[in-house]
PyMOL Python script that loads the backbone (N, CA, C, O; Angstrom):
from pymol import cmd

cmd.read_pdbstr("""\
ATOM      1  N   MET A   1       6.071  -6.080  -8.981  1.00  0.00           N
ATOM      2  CA  MET A   1       6.179  -4.657  -9.224  1.00  0.00           C
ATOM      3  C   MET A   1       5.446  -3.886  -8.138  1.00  0.00           C
ATOM      4  O   MET A   1       4.298  -4.178  -7.801  1.00  0.00           O
ATOM      5  N   GLN A   2       6.138  -2.902  -7.606  1.00  0.00           N
ATOM      6  CA  GLN A   2       5.592  -2.092  -6.544  1.00  0.00           C
ATOM      7  C   GLN A   2       4.656  -0.992  -7.161  1.00  0.00           C
ATOM      8  O   GLN A   2       5.005  -0.311  -8.125  1.00  0.00           O
ATOM      9  N   SER A   3       3.503  -0.875  -6.565  1.00  0.00           N
ATOM     10  CA  SER A   3       2.563   0.146  -7.077  1.00  0.00           C
ATOM     11  C   SER A   3       2.741   1.468  -6.382  1.00  0.00           C
ATOM     12  O   SER A   3       2.777   1.508  -5.152  1.00  0.00           O
ATOM     13  N   PRO A   4       2.853   2.549  -7.117  1.00  0.00           N
ATOM     14  CA  PRO A   4       2.976   3.839  -6.438  1.00  0.00           C
ATOM     15  C   PRO A   4       1.661   4.467  -5.964  1.00  0.00           C
ATOM     16  O   PRO A   4       1.657   5.554  -5.387  1.00  0.00           O
ATOM     17  N   TRP A   5       0.574   3.786  -6.209  1.00  0.00           N
ATOM     18  CA  TRP A   5      -0.750   4.412  -5.850  1.00  0.00           C
ATOM     19  C   TRP A   5      -0.828   4.700  -4.346  1.00  0.00           C
ATOM     20  O   TRP A   5      -1.128   5.827  -3.950  1.00  0.00           O
ATOM     21  N   CYS A   6      -0.573   3.735  -3.540  1.00  0.00           N
ATOM     22  CA  CYS A   6      -0.708   3.877  -2.103  1.00  0.00           C
ATOM     23  C   CYS A   6       0.244   4.934  -1.588  1.00  0.00           C
ATOM     24  O   CYS A   6      -0.129   5.715  -0.712  1.00  0.00           O
ATOM     25  N   CYS A   7       1.473   4.986  -2.107  1.00  0.00           N
ATOM     26  CA  CYS A   7       2.514   5.887  -1.684  1.00  0.00           C
ATOM     27  C   CYS A   7       2.212   7.364  -2.067  1.00  0.00           C
ATOM     28  O   CYS A   7       2.801   8.307  -1.537  1.00  0.00           O
ATOM     29  N   THR A   8       1.285   7.499  -2.993  1.00  0.00           N
ATOM     30  CA  THR A   8       0.960   8.846  -3.478  1.00  0.00           C
ATOM     31  C   THR A   8      -0.470   9.260  -3.078  1.00  0.00           C
ATOM     32  O   THR A   8      -0.970  10.281  -3.549  1.00  0.00           O
ATOM     33  N   HIS A   9      -1.104   8.499  -2.243  1.00  0.00           N
ATOM     34  CA  HIS A   9      -2.455   8.846  -1.792  1.00  0.00           C
ATOM     35  C   HIS A   9      -2.588   8.664  -0.264  1.00  0.00           C
ATOM     36  O   HIS A   9      -3.633   8.223   0.214  1.00  0.00           O
ATOM     37  N   LEU A  10      -1.580   8.988   0.468  1.00  0.00           N
ATOM     38  CA  LEU A  10      -1.618   8.794   1.902  1.00  0.00           C
ATOM     39  C   LEU A  10      -2.671   9.638   2.528  1.00  0.00           C
ATOM     40  O   LEU A  10      -3.131   9.314   3.623  1.00  0.00           O
ATOM     41  N   ASP A  11      -3.083  10.709   1.894  1.00  0.00           N
ATOM     42  CA  ASP A  11      -4.130  11.547   2.463  1.00  0.00           C
ATOM     43  C   ASP A  11      -5.478  10.857   2.509  1.00  0.00           C
ATOM     44  O   ASP A  11      -6.427  11.422   3.054  1.00  0.00           O
ATOM     45  N   LYS A  12      -5.602   9.663   1.962  1.00  0.00           N
ATOM     46  CA  LYS A  12      -6.860   8.966   1.955  1.00  0.00           C
ATOM     47  C   LYS A  12      -7.046   8.128   3.268  1.00  0.00           C
ATOM     48  O   LYS A  12      -8.127   7.626   3.573  1.00  0.00           O
ATOM     49  N   ASN A  13      -5.944   8.021   3.995  1.00  0.00           N
ATOM     50  CA  ASN A  13      -6.016   7.202   5.242  1.00  0.00           C
ATOM     51  C   ASN A  13      -5.264   7.933   6.372  1.00  0.00           C
ATOM     52  O   ASN A  13      -4.046   8.084   6.274  1.00  0.00           O
ATOM     53  N   PRO A  14      -5.935   8.385   7.426  1.00  0.00           N
ATOM     54  CA  PRO A  14      -5.287   9.136   8.528  1.00  0.00           C
ATOM     55  C   PRO A  14      -4.151   8.386   9.207  1.00  0.00           C
ATOM     56  O   PRO A  14      -3.288   9.010   9.825  1.00  0.00           O
ATOM     57  N   ALA A  15      -4.131   7.062   9.108  1.00  0.00           N
ATOM     58  CA  ALA A  15      -3.095   6.312   9.754  1.00  0.00           C
ATOM     59  C   ALA A  15      -1.684   6.654   9.202  1.00  0.00           C
ATOM     60  O   ALA A  15      -0.672   6.465   9.877  1.00  0.00           O
ATOM     61  N   TYR A  16      -1.662   7.155   7.967  1.00  0.00           N
ATOM     62  CA  TYR A  16      -0.382   7.430   7.327  1.00  0.00           C
ATOM     63  C   TYR A  16      -0.002   8.905   7.424  1.00  0.00           C
ATOM     64  O   TYR A  16       0.939   9.331   6.754  1.00  0.00           O
ATOM     65  N   ARG A  17      -0.682   9.674   8.211  1.00  0.00           N
ATOM     66  CA  ARG A  17      -0.481  11.119   8.301  1.00  0.00           C
ATOM     67  C   ARG A  17       0.949  11.488   8.579  1.00  0.00           C
ATOM     68  O   ARG A  17       1.439  12.448   7.985  1.00  0.00           O
ATOM     69  N   ALA A  18       1.644  10.795   9.435  1.00  0.00           N
ATOM     70  CA  ALA A  18       3.030  11.093   9.822  1.00  0.00           C
ATOM     71  C   ALA A  18       3.977  10.894   8.613  1.00  0.00           C
ATOM     72  O   ALA A  18       5.050  11.497   8.596  1.00  0.00           O
ATOM     73  N   LEU A  19       3.639  10.113   7.656  1.00  0.00           N
ATOM     74  CA  LEU A  19       4.478   9.829   6.479  1.00  0.00           C
ATOM     75  C   LEU A  19       4.206  10.827   5.314  1.00  0.00           C
ATOM     76  O   LEU A  19       4.988  10.933   4.370  1.00  0.00           O
ATOM     77  N   ASP A  20       3.066  11.551   5.426  1.00  0.00           N
ATOM     78  CA  ASP A  20       2.624  12.429   4.361  1.00  0.00           C
ATOM     79  C   ASP A  20       3.525  13.668   4.293  1.00  0.00           C
ATOM     80  O   ASP A  20       3.670  14.347   5.310  1.00  0.00           O
ATOM     81  N   ARG A  21       4.132  13.993   3.160  1.00  0.00           N
ATOM     82  CA  ARG A  21       4.963  15.142   3.013  1.00  0.00           C
ATOM     83  C   ARG A  21       4.169  16.439   2.831  1.00  0.00           C
ATOM     84  O   ARG A  21       4.747  17.519   2.703  1.00  0.00           O
ATOM     85  N   GLY A  22       2.835  16.317   2.820  1.00  0.00           N
ATOM     86  CA  GLY A  22       1.973  17.463   2.757  1.00  0.00           C
ATOM     87  C   GLY A  22       1.109  17.516   1.484  1.00  0.00           C
ATOM     88  O   GLY A  22       0.195  18.332   1.367  1.00  0.00           O
ATOM     89  N   ASP A  23       1.416  16.650   0.570  1.00  0.00           N
ATOM     90  CA  ASP A  23       0.629  16.607  -0.687  1.00  0.00           C
ATOM     91  C   ASP A  23      -0.014  15.272  -0.927  1.00  0.00           C
ATOM     92  O   ASP A  23      -0.497  14.972  -2.019  1.00  0.00           O
ATOM     93  N   GLY A  24      -0.010  14.487   0.101  1.00  0.00           N
ATOM     94  CA  GLY A  24      -0.593  13.104  -0.035  1.00  0.00           C
ATOM     95  C   GLY A  24       0.425  12.088  -0.425  1.00  0.00           C
ATOM     96  O   GLY A  24       0.104  10.901  -0.452  1.00  0.00           O
ATOM     97  N   THR A  25       1.689  12.492  -0.744  1.00  0.00           N
ATOM     98  CA  THR A  25       2.750  11.572  -1.165  1.00  0.00           C
ATOM     99  C   THR A  25       3.612  11.295   0.059  1.00  0.00           C
ATOM    100  O   THR A  25       3.923  12.190   0.845  1.00  0.00           O
ATOM    101  N   CYS A  26       3.983  10.042   0.193  1.00  0.00           N
ATOM    102  CA  CYS A  26       4.899   9.666   1.269  1.00  0.00           C
ATOM    103  C   CYS A  26       6.268  10.393   1.160  1.00  0.00           C
ATOM    104  O   CYS A  26       6.819  10.532   0.068  1.00  0.00           O
ATOM    105  N   ARG A  27       6.776  10.831   2.270  1.00  0.00           N
ATOM    106  CA  ARG A  27       8.045  11.561   2.281  1.00  0.00           C
ATOM    107  C   ARG A  27       9.217  10.628   1.867  1.00  0.00           C
ATOM    108  O   ARG A  27      10.311  11.107   1.570  1.00  0.00           O
ATOM    109  N   HIS A  28       8.983   9.320   1.852  1.00  0.00           N
ATOM    110  CA  HIS A  28      10.065   8.375   1.429  1.00  0.00           C
ATOM    111  C   HIS A  28       9.867   7.913   0.014  1.00  0.00           C
ATOM    112  O   HIS A  28      10.667   7.105  -0.458  1.00  0.00           O
ATOM    113  N   PHE A  29       8.874   8.359  -0.688  1.00  0.00           N
ATOM    114  CA  PHE A  29       8.619   7.964  -2.002  1.00  0.00           C
ATOM    115  C   PHE A  29       9.501   8.704  -3.018  1.00  0.00           C
ATOM    116  O   PHE A  29       9.471   9.933  -3.087  1.00  0.00           O
ATOM    117  N   ASP A  30      10.267   7.975  -3.785  1.00  0.00           N
ATOM    118  CA  ASP A  30      11.139   8.573  -4.779  1.00  0.00           C
ATOM    119  C   ASP A  30      10.340   8.801  -6.025  1.00  0.00           C
ATOM    120  O   ASP A  30      10.053   7.847  -6.747  1.00  0.00           O
ATOM    121  N   THR A  31       9.959  10.053  -6.316  1.00  0.00           N
ATOM    122  CA  THR A  31       9.026  10.362  -7.404  1.00  0.00           C
ATOM    123  C   THR A  31       9.725  10.143  -8.759  1.00  0.00           C
ATOM    124  O   THR A  31       9.049   9.946  -9.769  1.00  0.00           O
ATOM    125  N   VAL A  32      11.038  10.173  -8.791  1.00  0.00           N
ATOM    126  CA  VAL A  32      11.768   9.936 -10.100  1.00  0.00           C
ATOM    127  C   VAL A  32      11.786   8.412 -10.388  1.00  0.00           C
ATOM    128  O   VAL A  32      11.381   7.960 -11.458  1.00  0.00           O
ATOM    129  N   GLY A  33      12.253   7.674  -9.426  1.00  0.00           N
ATOM    130  CA  GLY A  33      12.363   6.213  -9.621  1.00  0.00           C
ATOM    131  C   GLY A  33      11.051   5.493  -9.428  1.00  0.00           C
ATOM    132  O   GLY A  33      10.903   4.341  -9.836  1.00  0.00           O
ATOM    133  N   ARG A  34      10.083   6.171  -8.800  1.00  0.00           N
ATOM    134  CA  ARG A  34       8.747   5.628  -8.511  1.00  0.00           C
ATOM    135  C   ARG A  34       8.800   4.421  -7.602  1.00  0.00           C
ATOM    136  O   ARG A  34       8.049   3.460  -7.772  1.00  0.00           O
ATOM    137  N   LEU A  35       9.694   4.485  -6.639  1.00  0.00           N
ATOM    138  CA  LEU A  35       9.855   3.413  -5.621  1.00  0.00           C
ATOM    139  C   LEU A  35      10.039   4.022  -4.243  1.00  0.00           C
ATOM    140  O   LEU A  35      10.335   5.207  -4.090  1.00  0.00           O
ATOM    141  N   CYS A  36       9.857   3.183  -3.265  1.00  0.00           N
ATOM    142  CA  CYS A  36      10.065   3.521  -1.833  1.00  0.00           C
ATOM    143  C   CYS A  36      11.607   3.665  -1.627  1.00  0.00           C
ATOM    144  O   CYS A  36      12.360   2.757  -1.980  1.00  0.00           O
ATOM    145  N   SER A  37      12.052   4.763  -1.077  1.00  0.00           N
ATOM    146  CA  SER A  37      13.473   4.925  -0.838  1.00  0.00           C
ATOM    147  C   SER A  37      13.950   4.225   0.386  1.00  0.00           C
ATOM    148  O   SER A  37      15.157   4.107   0.600  1.00  0.00           O
ATOM    149  N   ILE A  38      13.032   3.747   1.211  1.00  0.00           N
ATOM    150  CA  ILE A  38      13.423   3.003   2.455  1.00  0.00           C
ATOM    151  C   ILE A  38      12.731   1.657   2.502  1.00  0.00           C
ATOM    152  O   ILE A  38      12.430   1.158   3.586  1.00  0.00           O
ATOM    153  N   TYR A  39      12.470   1.051   1.338  1.00  0.00           N
ATOM    154  CA  TYR A  39      11.687  -0.146   1.311  1.00  0.00           C
ATOM    155  C   TYR A  39      12.142  -1.223   2.319  1.00  0.00           C
ATOM    156  O   TYR A  39      11.323  -1.767   3.059  1.00  0.00           O
ATOM    157  N   ALA A  40      13.432  -1.518   2.339  1.00  0.00           N
ATOM    158  CA  ALA A  40      13.909  -2.501   3.225  1.00  0.00           C
ATOM    159  C   ALA A  40      13.668  -2.119   4.714  1.00  0.00           C
ATOM    160  O   ALA A  40      13.537  -3.014   5.549  1.00  0.00           O
ATOM    161  N   ASP A  41      13.611  -0.918   5.031  1.00  0.00           N
ATOM    162  CA  ASP A  41      13.395  -0.389   6.412  1.00  0.00           C
ATOM    163  C   ASP A  41      12.158   0.315   6.561  1.00  0.00           C
ATOM    164  O   ASP A  41      12.050   1.173   7.437  1.00  0.00           O
ATOM    165  N   ARG A  42      11.185   0.024   5.761  1.00  0.00           N
ATOM    166  CA  ARG A  42       9.873   0.737   5.809  1.00  0.00           C
ATOM    167  C   ARG A  42       9.189   0.474   7.138  1.00  0.00           C
ATOM    168  O   ARG A  42       9.458  -0.545   7.774  1.00  0.00           O
ATOM    169  N   PRO A  43       8.310   1.368   7.570  1.00  0.00           N
ATOM    170  CA  PRO A  43       7.592   1.216   8.840  1.00  0.00           C
ATOM    171  C   PRO A  43       6.613  -0.027   8.807  1.00  0.00           C
ATOM    172  O   PRO A  43       6.209  -0.493   7.742  1.00  0.00           O
ATOM    173  N   ASP A  44       6.291  -0.487   9.936  1.00  0.00           N
ATOM    174  CA  ASP A  44       5.405  -1.663  10.042  1.00  0.00           C
ATOM    175  C   ASP A  44       4.120  -1.402   9.359  1.00  0.00           C
ATOM    176  O   ASP A  44       3.559  -2.326   8.772  1.00  0.00           O
ATOM    177  N   LEU A  45       3.584  -0.152   9.393  1.00  0.00           N
ATOM    178  CA  LEU A  45       2.349   0.256   8.715  1.00  0.00           C
ATOM    179  C   LEU A  45       2.332  -0.072   7.246  1.00  0.00           C
ATOM    180  O   LEU A  45       1.286  -0.321   6.647  1.00  0.00           O
ATOM    181  N   CYS A  46       3.529  -0.065   6.680  1.00  0.00           N
ATOM    182  CA  CYS A  46       3.697  -0.291   5.242  1.00  0.00           C
ATOM    183  C   CYS A  46       3.919  -1.792   4.887  1.00  0.00           C
ATOM    184  O   CYS A  46       4.120  -2.133   3.721  1.00  0.00           O
ATOM    185  N   ARG A  47       3.880  -2.621   5.850  1.00  0.00           N
ATOM    186  CA  ARG A  47       4.166  -4.042   5.709  1.00  0.00           C
ATOM    187  C   ARG A  47       2.911  -4.805   5.897  1.00  0.00           C
ATOM    188  O   ARG A  47       2.388  -4.831   7.011  1.00  0.00           O
ATOM    189  N   THR A  48       2.371  -5.451   4.852  1.00  0.00           N
ATOM    190  CA  THR A  48       1.072  -6.111   4.945  1.00  0.00           C
ATOM    191  C   THR A  48       1.105  -7.260   5.920  1.00  0.00           C
ATOM    192  O   THR A  48       0.122  -7.506   6.619  1.00  0.00           O
ATOM    193  N   GLU A  49       2.215  -7.969   5.983  1.00  0.00           N
ATOM    194  CA  GLU A  49       2.270  -9.077   6.956  1.00  0.00           C
ATOM    195  C   GLU A  49       2.128  -8.597   8.409  1.00  0.00           C
ATOM    196  O   GLU A  49       1.455  -9.230   9.222  1.00  0.00           O
ATOM    197  N   THR A  50       2.771  -7.478   8.712  1.00  0.00           N
ATOM    198  CA  THR A  50       2.713  -6.933  10.047  1.00  0.00           C
ATOM    199  C   THR A  50       1.360  -6.444  10.373  1.00  0.00           C
ATOM    200  O   THR A  50       0.846  -6.693  11.463  1.00  0.00           O
ATOM    201  N   VAL A  51       0.745  -5.725   9.415  1.00  0.00           N
ATOM    202  CA  VAL A  51      -0.611  -5.191   9.593  1.00  0.00           C
ATOM    203  C   VAL A  51      -1.567  -6.336   9.886  1.00  0.00           C
ATOM    204  O   VAL A  51      -2.413  -6.261  10.777  1.00  0.00           O
ATOM    205  N   HIS A  52      -1.404  -7.389   9.113  1.00  0.00           N
ATOM    206  CA  HIS A  52      -2.299  -8.565   9.304  1.00  0.00           C
ATOM    207  C   HIS A  52      -2.080  -9.120  10.740  1.00  0.00           C
ATOM    208  O   HIS A  52      -3.045  -9.352  11.468  1.00  0.00           O
ATOM    209  N   ARG A  53      -0.878  -9.317  11.113  1.00  0.00           N
ATOM    210  CA  ARG A  53      -0.592  -9.986  12.400  1.00  0.00           C
ATOM    211  C   ARG A  53      -1.076  -9.083  13.553  1.00  0.00           C
ATOM    212  O   ARG A  53      -1.649  -9.583  14.521  1.00  0.00           O
ATOM    213  N   GLN A  54      -0.849  -7.751  13.458  1.00  0.00           N
ATOM    214  CA  GLN A  54      -1.128  -6.874  14.531  1.00  0.00           C
ATOM    215  C   GLN A  54      -2.620  -6.485  14.585  1.00  0.00           C
ATOM    216  O   GLN A  54      -3.141  -6.289  15.682  1.00  0.00           O
ATOM    217  N   HIS A  55      -3.309  -6.369  13.472  1.00  0.00           N
ATOM    218  CA  HIS A  55      -4.618  -5.759  13.418  1.00  0.00           C
ATOM    219  C   HIS A  55      -5.754  -6.737  12.944  1.00  0.00           C
ATOM    220  O   HIS A  55      -6.927  -6.506  13.239  1.00  0.00           O
ATOM    221  N   PHE A  56      -5.404  -7.775  12.242  1.00  0.00           N
ATOM    222  CA  PHE A  56      -6.412  -8.686  11.695  1.00  0.00           C
ATOM    223  C   PHE A  56      -6.059 -10.098  11.889  1.00  0.00           C
ATOM    224  O   PHE A  56      -6.121 -10.859  10.922  1.00  0.00           O
ATOM    225  N   PRO A  57      -5.667 -10.554  13.132  1.00  0.00           N
ATOM    226  CA  PRO A  57      -5.250 -11.904  13.329  1.00  0.00           C
ATOM    227  C   PRO A  57      -6.455 -12.922  13.240  1.00  0.00           C
ATOM    228  O   PRO A  57      -6.259 -14.136  13.166  1.00  0.00           O
ATOM    229  N   MET A  58      -7.676 -12.371  13.251  1.00  0.00           N
ATOM    230  CA  MET A  58      -8.817 -13.209  13.076  1.00  0.00           C
ATOM    231  C   MET A  58      -9.008 -13.743  11.671  1.00  0.00           C
ATOM    232  O   MET A  58      -9.779 -14.676  11.444  1.00  0.00           O
ATOM    233  N   LEU A  59      -8.300 -13.145  10.734  1.00  0.00           N
ATOM    234  CA  LEU A  59      -8.364 -13.591   9.342  1.00  0.00           C
ATOM    235  C   LEU A  59      -7.134 -14.502   9.024  1.00  0.00           C
ATOM    236  O   LEU A  59      -6.037 -14.311   9.549  1.00  0.00           O
ATOM    237  N   SER A  60      -7.367 -15.425   8.201  1.00  0.00           N
ATOM    238  CA  SER A  60      -6.255 -16.240   7.713  1.00  0.00           C
ATOM    239  C   SER A  60      -5.393 -15.331   6.859  1.00  0.00           C
ATOM    240  O   SER A  60      -5.877 -14.341   6.311  1.00  0.00           O
ATOM    241  N   PRO A  61      -4.092 -15.674   6.742  1.00  0.00           N
ATOM    242  CA  PRO A  61      -3.224 -14.915   5.823  1.00  0.00           C
ATOM    243  C   PRO A  61      -3.748 -14.837   4.392  1.00  0.00           C
ATOM    244  O   PRO A  61      -3.611 -13.820   3.711  1.00  0.00           O
ATOM    245  N   GLU A  62      -4.350 -15.936   3.959  1.00  0.00           N
ATOM    246  CA  GLU A  62      -4.877 -15.952   2.581  1.00  0.00           C
ATOM    247  C   GLU A  62      -6.085 -15.027   2.471  1.00  0.00           C
ATOM    248  O   GLU A  62      -6.220 -14.310   1.479  1.00  0.00           O
ATOM    249  N   GLU A  63      -6.955 -15.031   3.463  1.00  0.00           N
ATOM    250  CA  GLU A  63      -8.144 -14.163   3.428  1.00  0.00           C
ATOM    251  C   GLU A  63      -7.674 -12.682   3.523  1.00  0.00           C
ATOM    252  O   GLU A  63      -8.160 -11.848   2.759  1.00  0.00           O
ATOM    253  N   PHE A  64      -6.780 -12.357   4.405  1.00  0.00           N
ATOM    254  CA  PHE A  64      -6.317 -11.007   4.523  1.00  0.00           C
ATOM    255  C   PHE A  64      -5.676 -10.552   3.181  1.00  0.00           C
ATOM    256  O   PHE A  64      -5.925  -9.429   2.743  1.00  0.00           O
ATOM    257  N   HIS A  65      -4.879 -11.384   2.546  1.00  0.00           N
ATOM    258  CA  HIS A  65      -4.228 -11.023   1.299  1.00  0.00           C
ATOM    259  C   HIS A  65      -5.331 -10.814   0.233  1.00  0.00           C
ATOM    260  O   HIS A  65      -5.274  -9.852  -0.532  1.00  0.00           O
ATOM    261  N   ARG A  66      -6.301 -11.688   0.189  1.00  0.00           N
ATOM    262  CA  ARG A  66      -7.395 -11.525  -0.864  1.00  0.00           C
ATOM    263  C   ARG A  66      -8.104 -10.225  -0.652  1.00  0.00           C
ATOM    264  O   ARG A  66      -8.306  -9.487  -1.616  1.00  0.00           O
ATOM    265  N   ILE A  67      -8.493  -9.902   0.559  1.00  0.00           N
ATOM    266  CA  ILE A  67      -9.191  -8.644   0.827  1.00  0.00           C
ATOM    267  C   ILE A  67      -8.315  -7.424   0.486  1.00  0.00           C
ATOM    268  O   ILE A  67      -8.747  -6.471  -0.163  1.00  0.00           O
ATOM    269  N   ASN A  68      -7.057  -7.509   0.963  1.00  0.00           N
ATOM    270  CA  ASN A  68      -6.126  -6.356   0.728  1.00  0.00           C
ATOM    271  C   ASN A  68      -5.899  -6.181  -0.770  1.00  0.00           C
ATOM    272  O   ASN A  68      -5.919  -5.054  -1.264  1.00  0.00           O
ATOM    273  N   ALA A  69      -5.684  -7.270  -1.498  1.00  0.00           N
ATOM    274  CA  ALA A  69      -5.424  -7.172  -2.922  1.00  0.00           C
ATOM    275  C   ALA A  69      -6.690  -6.574  -3.638  1.00  0.00           C
ATOM    276  O   ALA A  69      -6.584  -5.703  -4.502  1.00  0.00           O
ATOM    277  N   SER A  70      -7.825  -7.065  -3.250  1.00  0.00           N
ATOM    278  CA  SER A  70      -9.078  -6.579  -3.817  1.00  0.00           C
ATOM    279  C   SER A  70      -9.310  -5.110  -3.602  1.00  0.00           C
ATOM    280  O   SER A  70      -9.711  -4.420  -4.540  1.00  0.00           O
ATOM    281  N   LEU A  71      -9.083  -4.603  -2.432  1.00  0.00           N
ATOM    282  CA  LEU A  71      -9.258  -3.191  -2.107  1.00  0.00           C
ATOM    283  C   LEU A  71      -8.143  -2.366  -2.891  1.00  0.00           C
ATOM    284  O   LEU A  71      -8.429  -1.301  -3.438  1.00  0.00           O
ATOM    285  N   CYS A  72      -6.963  -2.862  -2.917  1.00  0.00           N
ATOM    286  CA  CYS A  72      -5.881  -2.163  -3.614  1.00  0.00           C
ATOM    287  C   CYS A  72      -6.202  -2.078  -5.091  1.00  0.00           C
ATOM    288  O   CYS A  72      -6.102  -0.996  -5.668  1.00  0.00           O
ATOM    289  N   ASN A  73      -6.578  -3.154  -5.714  1.00  0.00           N
ATOM    290  CA  ASN A  73      -6.952  -3.185  -7.050  1.00  0.00           C
ATOM    291  C   ASN A  73      -8.139  -2.209  -7.375  1.00  0.00           C
ATOM    292  O   ASN A  73      -8.110  -1.504  -8.384  1.00  0.00           O
ATOM    293  N   GLN A  74      -9.129  -2.195  -6.531  1.00  0.00           N
ATOM    294  CA  GLN A  74     -10.254  -1.259  -6.709  1.00  0.00           C
ATOM    295  C   GLN A  74      -9.769   0.190  -6.653  1.00  0.00           C
ATOM    296  O   GLN A  74     -10.200   0.992  -7.482  1.00  0.00           O
ATOM    297  N   ALA A  75      -8.919   0.550  -5.743  1.00  0.00           N
ATOM    298  CA  ALA A  75      -8.404   1.867  -5.623  1.00  0.00           C
ATOM    299  C   ALA A  75      -7.567   2.244  -6.838  1.00  0.00           C
ATOM    300  O   ALA A  75      -7.656   3.362  -7.345  1.00  0.00           O
ATOM    301  N   GLN A  76      -6.758   1.300  -7.295  1.00  0.00           N
ATOM    302  CA  GLN A  76      -5.950   1.581  -8.526  1.00  0.00           C
ATOM    303  C   GLN A  76      -6.805   1.817  -9.707  1.00  0.00           C
ATOM    304  O   GLN A  76      -6.576   2.734 -10.495  1.00  0.00           O
ATOM    305  N   GLN A  77      -7.833   0.956  -9.837  1.00  0.00           N
ATOM    306  CA  GLN A  77      -8.767   1.041 -10.971  1.00  0.00           C
ATOM    307  C   GLN A  77      -9.472   2.454 -10.975  1.00  0.00           C
ATOM    308  O   GLN A  77      -9.556   3.162 -11.978  1.00  0.00           O
ATOM    309  N   ALA A  78      -9.950   2.763  -9.773  1.00  0.00           N
ATOM    310  CA  ALA A  78     -10.643   4.041  -9.669  1.00  0.00           C
ATOM    311  C   ALA A  78      -9.752   5.267  -9.996  1.00  0.00           C
ATOM    312  O   ALA A  78     -10.222   6.301 -10.472  1.00  0.00           O
ATOM    313  N   ALA A  79      -8.460   5.094  -9.717  1.00  0.00           N
ATOM    314  CA  ALA A  79      -7.480   6.180 -10.031  1.00  0.00           C
ATOM    315  C   ALA A  79      -6.988   6.113 -11.424  1.00  0.00           C
ATOM    316  O   ALA A  79      -6.208   6.970 -11.840  1.00  0.00           O
ATOM    317  N   GLY A  80      -7.434   5.067 -12.220  1.00  0.00           N
ATOM    318  CA  GLY A  80      -7.027   4.984 -13.585  1.00  0.00           C
ATOM    319  C   GLY A  80      -5.586   4.482 -13.772  1.00  0.00           C
ATOM    320  O   GLY A  80      -4.982   4.687 -14.825  1.00  0.00           O
ATOM    321  N   LEU A  81      -5.039   3.817 -12.728  1.00  0.00           N
ATOM    322  CA  LEU A  81      -3.715   3.335 -12.812  1.00  0.00           C
ATOM    323  C   LEU A  81      -3.634   2.126 -13.711  1.00  0.00           C
ATOM    324  O   LEU A  81      -4.560   1.317 -13.773  1.00  0.00           O
ATOM    325  N   SER A  82      -2.524   2.009 -14.404  1.00  0.00           N
ATOM    326  CA  SER A  82      -2.296   0.888 -15.352  1.00  0.00           C
ATOM    327  C   SER A  82      -2.580  -0.477 -14.694  1.00  0.00           C
ATOM    328  O   SER A  82      -2.292  -0.695 -13.518  1.00  0.00           O
ATOM    329  N   GLU A  83      -3.152  -1.373 -15.492  1.00  0.00           N
ATOM    330  CA  GLU A  83      -3.440  -2.707 -15.025  1.00  0.00           C
ATOM    331  C   GLU A  83      -2.139  -3.517 -14.621  1.00  0.00           C
ATOM    332  O   GLU A  83      -2.221  -4.524 -13.917  1.00  0.00           O
ATOM    333  N   ARG A  84      -1.009  -3.058 -15.070  1.00  0.00           N
ATOM    334  CA  ARG A  84       0.219  -3.784 -14.780  1.00  0.00           C
ATOM    335  C   ARG A  84       0.517  -3.803 -13.294  1.00  0.00           C
ATOM    336  O   ARG A  84       1.298  -4.629 -12.821  1.00  0.00           O
ATOM    337  N   TYR A  85      -0.110  -2.882 -12.549  1.00  0.00           N
ATOM    338  CA  TYR A  85       0.107  -2.829 -11.105  1.00  0.00           C
ATOM    339  C   TYR A  85      -0.917  -3.666 -10.278  1.00  0.00           C
ATOM    340  O   TYR A  85      -0.807  -3.735  -9.054  1.00  0.00           O
ATOM    341  N   ARG A  86      -1.860  -4.267 -10.920  1.00  0.00           N
ATOM    342  CA  ARG A  86      -2.880  -5.006 -10.222  1.00  0.00           C
ATOM    343  C   ARG A  86      -2.203  -6.170  -9.508  1.00  0.00           C
ATOM    344  O   ARG A  86      -1.231  -6.756  -9.984  1.00  0.00           O
ATOM    345  N   LEU A  87      -2.774  -6.478  -8.324  1.00  0.00           N
ATOM    346  CA  LEU A  87      -2.267  -7.545  -7.467  1.00  0.00           C
ATOM    347  C   LEU A  87      -2.976  -8.839  -7.759  1.00  0.00           C
ATOM    348  O   LEU A  87      -4.161  -8.846  -8.093  1.00  0.00           O
ATOM    349  N   ILE A  88      -2.264  -9.925  -7.637  1.00  0.00           N
ATOM    350  CA  ILE A  88      -2.852 -11.224  -7.741  1.00  0.00           C
ATOM    351  C   ILE A  88      -3.652 -11.487  -6.470  1.00  0.00           C
ATOM    352  O   ILE A  88      -3.153 -11.274  -5.365  1.00  0.00           O
ATOM    353  N   GLN A  89      -4.941 -11.968  -6.628  1.00  0.00           N
ATOM    354  CA  GLN A  89      -5.797 -12.120  -5.484  1.00  0.00           C
ATOM    355  C   GLN A  89      -5.668 -13.486  -4.824  1.00  0.00           C
ATOM    356  O   GLN A  89      -6.180 -13.694  -3.724  1.00  0.00           O
ATOM    357  N   ALA A  90      -5.024 -14.371  -5.452  1.00  0.00           N
ATOM    358  CA  ALA A  90      -4.883 -15.703  -4.800  1.00  0.00           C
ATOM    359  C   ALA A  90      -3.432 -15.981  -4.524  1.00  0.00           C
ATOM    360  O   ALA A  90      -2.580 -15.682  -5.361  1.00  0.00           O
ATOM    361  N   ILE A  91      -3.122 -16.545  -3.374  1.00  0.00           N
ATOM    362  CA  ILE A  91      -1.703 -16.908  -3.137  1.00  0.00           C
ATOM    363  C   ILE A  91      -1.661 -18.393  -2.860  1.00  0.00           C
ATOM    364  O   ILE A  91      -0.587 -18.948  -2.629  1.00  0.00           O
TER     365      ILE A  91
END
""", "prot")
cmd.dss("prot")
cmd.show_as("cartoon", "prot")
cmd.util.cbc("prot")
cmd.orient("prot")
């Protein structure tokens, strides 16, 4: 299940500024369907595998996933988002 938290809080990370429609929400986020409208063609910045390869090659894929999932879960919890969106931390 795709979490809408990151797509609706782009203002928390300046790297996503170009995707922000002005209210912190991604311009490609379908607020009715609560999904990315360009998921198959989303930018590299929105692809964890690409971010890992380009920016964190010193980490194993497993370690990168664990850290990413942990940070995502913490952000979701802080925002009061339902636990159904929590990521599995082990792959």
